[in-house]
C-alpha positions, 0 to 999 in steps of 0.5 A, spaced: 391 808 265 385 810 261 382 803 259 376 802 256 376 794 255 378 791 261 377 783 261 380 782 268 373 785 270 370 778 268 375 775 272 375 778 279 371 774 283 369 766 283 362 768 283 363 772 276 367 767 273 362 762 274 357 767 271 361 767 264 365 761 263 365 757 257 366 750 257 362 745 262 364 738 263 358 734 264 358 727 268 354 724 263 359 725 258 364 720 260 366 713 259 370 709 264 374 704 262 375 697 264 380 690 263 377 684 263 381 678 264 380 670 263 380 665 270 376 667 277 377 672 283 383 676 279 383 683 281 390 685 280 392 693 280 395 694 273 403 697 273 403 705 272 395 705 272 394 707 279 387 705 282 385 701 275 385 693 275 385 687 271 379 683 273 376 676 272 369 676 269 365 675 277 370 681 279 368 686 274 361 685 275 361 686 282 366 692 281 361 695 276 355 694 280 359 698 286 361 703 280 354 704 279 352 706 286 357 712 285 353 714 278 358 710 273 353 709 267 357 708 261 363 703 261 368 701 256 370 694 256 378 691 253 380 684 253 386 681 256 388 674 255 394 669 255 391 665 250 394 668 243 395 665 236 396 668 229 388 669 228 386 671 234 381 666 235 380 668 242 377 674 240 370 670 238 370 664 242 366 662 248 371 663 253 372 670 251 372 674 257 369 681 254 363 676 251 362 674 257 362 680 261 358 683 256 352 678 257 352 678 265 352 686 265 346 687 260 343 681 264 344 684 271 343 692 269 340 692 262 339 699 259 341 702 266 348 701 263 351 703 257 357 697 255 361 699 249 367 694 247 373 695 244 374 691 237 381 690 236 386 684 235 392 686 239 389 683 245 389 676 242 394 676 236 401 672 238 404 678 234 401 683 238 398 687 232 392 690 231 391 685 225 393 679 222 400 678 219 401 676 212 410 675 211 412 680 216 406 685 215 399 686 218 394 685 212 388 689 212 383 686 208 384 679 212 384 683 219 378 686 216 374 679 216 376 678 223 375 685 226 368 684 223 367 677 226 369 680 233 364 686 232 358 682 231 360 677 236 360 683 241 354 686 238 350 679 239 353 678 246 349 685 247 354 691 247 350 697 246 356 700 242 362 696 238 368 701 238 374 699 233 380 701 235 385 697 230 386 703 224 385 698 218 381 701 212 374 699 210 373 697 217 367 701 219 363 700 213 364 692 213 362 692 220 356 696 219 354 692 213 355 685 217 351 689 223 345 690 218 345 684 215 344 680 222 339 685 223 343 688 229 341 695 227 341 698 234 348 697 235 353 703 235 359 704 232 364 709 235 370 709 230 377 710 233 378 715 226 384 719 228 388 714 232 395 716 231 402 712 233 403 715 240 408 715 246 402 715 250 400 708 250 405 705 254 401 703 261 395 701 256 400 696 253 402 693 260 394 693 262 392 689 256 399 685 255 398 687 247 405 690 246 407 688 239 413 683 239 416 685 233 416 692 230 411 698 231 404 700 229 406 706 224 404 702 218 397 703 220 396 707 226 397 715 224 403 719 224 403 725 229 406 729 225 400 729 220 393 734 221 389 734 214 390 726 214 385 725 220 379 729 217 380 724 210 379 719 215 373 722 218 370 723 211 371 716 210 369 713 217 362 718 216 361 715 209 362 708 212 356 709 218 360 711 223 355 714 229 361 717 233 368 719 231 374 719 236 381 722 236 386 718 240 390 720 244 387 727 247 391 732 250 397 732 245 391 732 239 387 738 241 387 741 234 385 734 231 379 735 235 377 742 234 378 740 227 373 734 227 368 739 231 368 743 225 367 738 220 362 733 222 355 733 225 356 727 228 358 727 236 366 727 237 369 722 242 377 723 245 380 718 248 384 720 255 389 715 255 393 711 259 399 715 259 395 722 260 393 719 266 399 716 269 402 723 268 397 726 272 398 720 278 405 721 278 405 728 278 400 728 284 404 723 288 410 726 288 407 732 290 408 737 284 401 737 282 394 738 286 390 731 283 383 735 282 385 741 279 389 737 273 384 732 272 379 738 271 383 742 267 385 736 262 378 734 261 375 740 261 380 742 255 379 736 251 372 739 252 373 746 250 376 743 244 370 740 241 369 733 245 362 731 247 365 724 250 371 722 253 373 716 255 377 717 262 380 713 267 379 719 272 372 718 272 372 713 279 376 718 282 371 724 280 365 721 283 368 718 289 372 724 291 366 729 289 370 733 284 365 736 280 359 740 284 363 740 290 
């Protein structure tokens, strides 16, 4: 064959492939999630999330101290509690495990550790919904008020970054205004800008004990059939004061990540969610996939689509097994 253009020339050997590759997965851009709960000496593996645990504050601080030795320096905390009521009072009380954990972590590690915290009511409401129920419907404006109070409480506890994941309208603007009024001007807002009503959240809902008791979340999380709507949400969150914008889930929404990258100068984050993590674990444990190769392929795909930051349960395994740079 007489061919002038042979793309395979640039794929022939590992050295050549390393010379011309386009997308780099960087450890500095990955965040490890943790689940912190009430009680003491709690360290319980979560069904469906192999290697991920519900931990009391005392256990969490020890775990993160060990993880820092692995070079994990960026964490996301989610609360788990049985103390639930209609107005999510435990989201902001003195016994809230995320508030207590944040205070201890920042006291122990200071700026060595970046602590981001989830802002949502689903783990604290008796309905399991991300806002306050009024006549069998999640009420947007009263929910925003409580979410704002929660974000301020987390910022005051020392959280470097608050991450509203509720998908209520106007909550980014309300939170930014409240943070500014309290002189909490250094607090980053990482907005769950395009959070889809997804079937990939099952293991997380088990982990956080946050499944809705009645109905679903399609009235406030985004419809997976929609694409341009995500850009509308992006424009709103950007105008209201978000510092980072997120797409969740990641792998089924690479097109949305790519759209965000083209339409904003803000850092774009993506959440490699529990169902995506569990799928890799199940395939690897069954002998149908090489875990290292699948993890790196998935995370590189998310990076290639345009995400600067990835929240992923895989981070500890990557570092422990030296999957990058090994």
